[in-house]
Every structure is written in structure tokens, then in C-alpha cells.
N, C-alpha and C positions, 0 to 999 in steps of 0.2 A: 095263651095265658091271658086272663082278664083281671084287671085290678090288682095285679101283683100275685095272683093265685096260681100255684102250680098244682097240677093233678096229684093227688095223694096216691102213691103206688105201694106203700109199705106202712103198716101200723105195728108198732111195738108196744107191748103192755107188760108192766110189772105184774107179779102175782099177789103176794101178801099185801093186804090193805088196798088192793086195786082190782085185779080180776077175780080174786077169791072173796067169798062172802064171810060172814061170821062163823060159819061152819067149816071154813077152809076148803070150800068147794067152788067150782065154776057153776054159776046159776044157769038154768035153762035159757034165760033171756040173753045172758052173755054168750053162751055157746051158739045160740041161733044168730046173734049179731056177727060172730066170727064167720059163720057159714055165709051170711049175707054179704060180708065184705069180700070173701073169696069168690062168690058168685058174681060180684061186681068188678072182679079183676084186681082187687087189692090183696096183696099178700099180708099175712099176719104172722108175727113172731113173738114169742114169749121172751121177756128179759127179766131174769130173776136172780136173787142171791142164792137160791137153792141149787142143788145138783140135779142132774137129769132123773135119777130114780125117784127123787122126792117130787119133782115137778111134772113129769110126763103123765103119770096116771090120772091126774086131775083133768087133763085134756082128753086123753084116750078114752076115758069113760063116756065121753060124748061123741066118740068117733072122729075126733079131731087129731090131726098129725102135723102140727106146725113145726117150724124151725124153732130152736131154743138158744138163747143166750143164757148161759148158766154161770153160777158162782160169780156173779157181778161182771162177767165178761172174760173169765179165765178159760172157759171152754164154750165154744159156739158150735152147734150142730145144725146141719141143714135138715130139710124135711125127711130125708132118707136116713138120718141118724149118723151121717158122716161128720167127723170133726173138721171144722174149717178154721178155727182160731184156738190156740192153745198157749196159755201164759201162766205157768206155775211160779211159785215163790222159790227163789234161790235158797238153798239150804243154809248158807252162811248168814244170809239176811234173816231167815226164819228163826234160827237159833238166837240171834241177837234180839229179835222181837219177843221170843219166849222169856228171855232173861229180863227184859223190861216189864213184861206182864207179871212175872214172879215177884219182882221188886215192888210193884204196885199192889200186890196182894189180891189180884183178881183171878177168877176162874175163867178158863177159855177152852175152846174146842177147835180141832183141826178139821177142815173139810177136804175130802179127797174125791176123786172122780165118781166113786160109787157109794159114798156114804159119809159118815161122820166118825171121828175118833175122839173119845172122851176119856178122861182119867177119873171121873166121878159120876156114878149113877145118881147119887143124891143131888148133886148140883144140877145135873141135866133135868131131873124131875122138877126141881124147884123153878128152873127157868122156863120149862114148858108150862107149868102152872101159872107163872106170871104172864106169859103170852096169852093163855086162854082166858085169864081173869079180865084182860082188856076188853074182850068181846062178850064175856059171860059173867058180868058183875053179880048176877042173881044166883049163880051156882054156889052150892055149899062147898066147904073144904073137901068133903068126901067125894063130891062130884068132880071137882077139879082134879083131885088126885087120881081118880079112876080114869078120867079122860086123858090126862097127861100120860099115865102108864100105857094106855092103849096106843097113843100116838107114837110114843117112844118105841114101843114094840114093832110098830108098823115101819118105822124108819130103820135104815141099815146103819147100826151103830157098833163100832168096835171099841172095847174098853181095854186100856193099857194102864200100867202103873206109872210109867215115865215116858213123856212125849219124846224126849231126846233119844231114847232107845228105839222108838218107832221110826225116827227120821234116819233111815239108812239111805245109801246112794240110790237105791231103786224106788224109794218112797216118793210119791208125787203129792205135794201139799199145795192146794190151790187157794186156800183162804184160811185165816184165823178169825174166830169170832170170840170177842171178850164180853163178859156179862158183869153187870153191877146192879145191886138192888138200889143203890143211890142214884141211878140214872145217869144222864149226860153230865150233870154237874160233877158227879164223882169221877166220871171217866175223862173229864176235860184235861187234867194234867197229863195223863198218859197219851191222849190224842195229840196234844201239842208236842210231846216228845217224839212220837212216831212220825208226825208230819214234818218235823224239823230234819229228819233224815233225808228227805227229798226223793226217796226211791220207793215209796209206798203210796198206795191209794187207801186212805182211811175214811170210811164212810159209816153209815148207820142205817139199819132197816127197822129200828124200833127204839123206844125211849130208854131201854136198859142195855143196849149193846153197841159195840164197835165192830166193824167188819174190815179186816186188813187183807189187802190183795197186793200183788205186784203193781207197780205204777201203771203199766199198760193194760191191766185187767180191770177195765171199767166199762159200764154199760154203753156209754156214749161212743167211745172209740170202737168197741166191738160191734155196735149197731152200724156205724159208718163203714166198717170193714165188710160186714155182711151185705149191706146195701150196695157197696161198690162191686161185689161179686155178681150182683143182679143188675148192674149198670143203672142203679138208682142213686140219685143225689140226696143229700140231707134236706134239700129244699122240697123233696117229694115224700118226706117221711113225717108221720104222726107218732109221737111218743107219749105214753100215758103212765103216770106214776104218782106216788104219794110220799116217798121218804127220801132221805139224803143220799141213799145209794142209787137213786134215780136222777140225781142232779146233772150228771154229765150228759145223759141223753136228753133231758129236758132242755139243757142249754144248746145242744147241737142240732136237734130236730126243729125244722121251721114251725111245724104245728105241734107245739108242746101242750099237753093237757094235764092239769093237776086234778086229782080227786078232791071232792069237797072235804074229805077227812084228811087231806094232806097236811104236812107240817107247813108252817107259814112261809118258809123260804121257797118251797116248791111252788106254792100258790103265787108268790110274788114274781117268780121267773116265768110262769106259764103264759101261753097265748090264750088259753081258755080254761075255765074251771067247770068240771062236769059234776054229776051227782056222786054220792058216797059209794063205797064198795058194797054196801048192803042195799043200795038203791039202783043197782045195775048201771053204775056210772060209766063203765067201759062200753056197755051197749049203747048208751046215749052218745058217747064220743064217736063210736064207730058209725052210727047212723048219721051223725053230723058230717063225717068225712064222706060217706056215700052221697049225701045230699049236695055237698059242695062240689064233688066231681060231676054230678048230674047237672048242676047249674052251669059249670064250666063247659060241659059238652053242649048245653043248650044256648050258650052265649049270654047267660044272665049274670048280672052282678047283684049280690044281695047283701044286706046289712049283716047277715050271719057271719060274713068274713071278719067283721070287726067285733 
């Protein structure tokens, strides 16, 4: 080790707003950077709030088969697709959460291992349009509606009338996502109530949502657990993210990287700020990691460390 630098052995990247571009795809440059990292002996893992069926195709289209931290850390898969970490929401806790959401008057969805459970197609369509509008402000209302319908059809969604009837002893709920047109200001009272329980991880992946997991189902602890399986310490990990559900891994990884489009808190916590998700910021960060490792191997100390 030179100048306090530890070789980077594992890179974790968020998906939305990070590895994915405005079209919700992995760019050729980012895909090549992942291959470059693997060729340099650095393992790559995706860390996302999405479940595996939503996340995996975006990598497999490029011939990439990394490990996945999914649903904010509730399910972690190795490269072979084997589950290594599993942290569902307890049903009594989940029912209490749904009661609080109902009293607050917000729409929510349940995330299960293989898809999403919704009680309203109309709400799901409206929230998908809101997400698309963030990156495609120039699209017409008809374009937004068409694209939102297409993406909803692509995702595995089960519709039910009553969530409580769906929550049977066999049902496995890994996350609840709450949506509000009024954004974080509107969600703040509910967030405070949920956090006060002390048994939930309450984060956000966008300006208009809250993501609710079991306390131990967070990206940081999940990343640390996966790294430990590989005999890698968090001092040898780079984590890249843009939003509040990335905070735990940004805090825990020695080489924490915020996207230029990240929320202010993530930028403040990060060791380095890279380009935006539409500028291949992940590729920039990966190549920085490769360069740092090469400098360490060559016995060089460079200002790039700082």
C-alpha cells in the first residue's frame, strides 16, 4: 500500500441514475468499462433497488453476468445466480407499514423476488410517466403515455384489489415503495413516522418516492457481506451511486463515488464525483480505479488519489 491506498478489488454500481442512461440502458462505454475492470482483476457487482428480473437483462444484453445486490440489499445473488443474502420484511411489520401509508393517503407498491405487486394500474402508469419525464422533458404527453405503457408491460406486475389479502404466510415481500406527486416534502411526515419505529430502512431512489426495507436490507451491509464472502474488505471497495438508497454503501466503501447528477448529500459524502449518468460517469470511475491500481503496482503516488 502506498500513500494510504488499498488496491481496489470490487466495484459496486447503482443502476438508475448511475449505470443506466436516459433510455434506462447500459451504454456501450459503460459495458466496455465493466469488461475492462474484470480483465484487470476487479470484480463488478450491481447494487440496485430493482429486483433481478428488472435489472439483469440490462447487463445480459451486453454479455455481462455480474453479481447483483437487488431490492436495496434484500436479495443478493452471486455471478451464478445463487442467493447469498436474503432479508424479507416481517409480515406484522409490513401490515403496520401499510396501515401508516393508508392513513397518509399515498399509493404504494410491493416488491417481491420476481416482480411488483400493485393495486392500481392508473397509479402505476402515472408514476412511470413521472419517472420518464425527468429524463425526457421534451416528450409530449402521448409519447410519455406510450413509453410508460410499454415499460409497464415489460415489467412483471401482478395486480390485486387488496394488499392484505396478498400477504399470506407464503408471500415474500422484500420492499414497499411509496409514491407522492408532492415529492419528498409531502413524504417527510410519513418518513419520520416510519423511521421512528427503528426497525426499518427508509430511503429514496427518486424525488417522488420512499423505499421501505427491513433494517438489515440496505446496500452497504449487503455489499459488505458479499465482499466478505470474497475475502475483500470495504477498504478495497469502490461504490458508485446517485441517490439516498445508495447512502449506506457510499458511507461504508473507502472509495465512494457520486455521480455528477447525484443528490447533494451523496456528493457531500463521496470521496470523488464523476460524470453524470448520461456522460458515462461509471466508465470514468471504473477507469480511475484501474489507473489507481496500476499506479499502486508500479509504486507510484499520484495526486489522483486526492
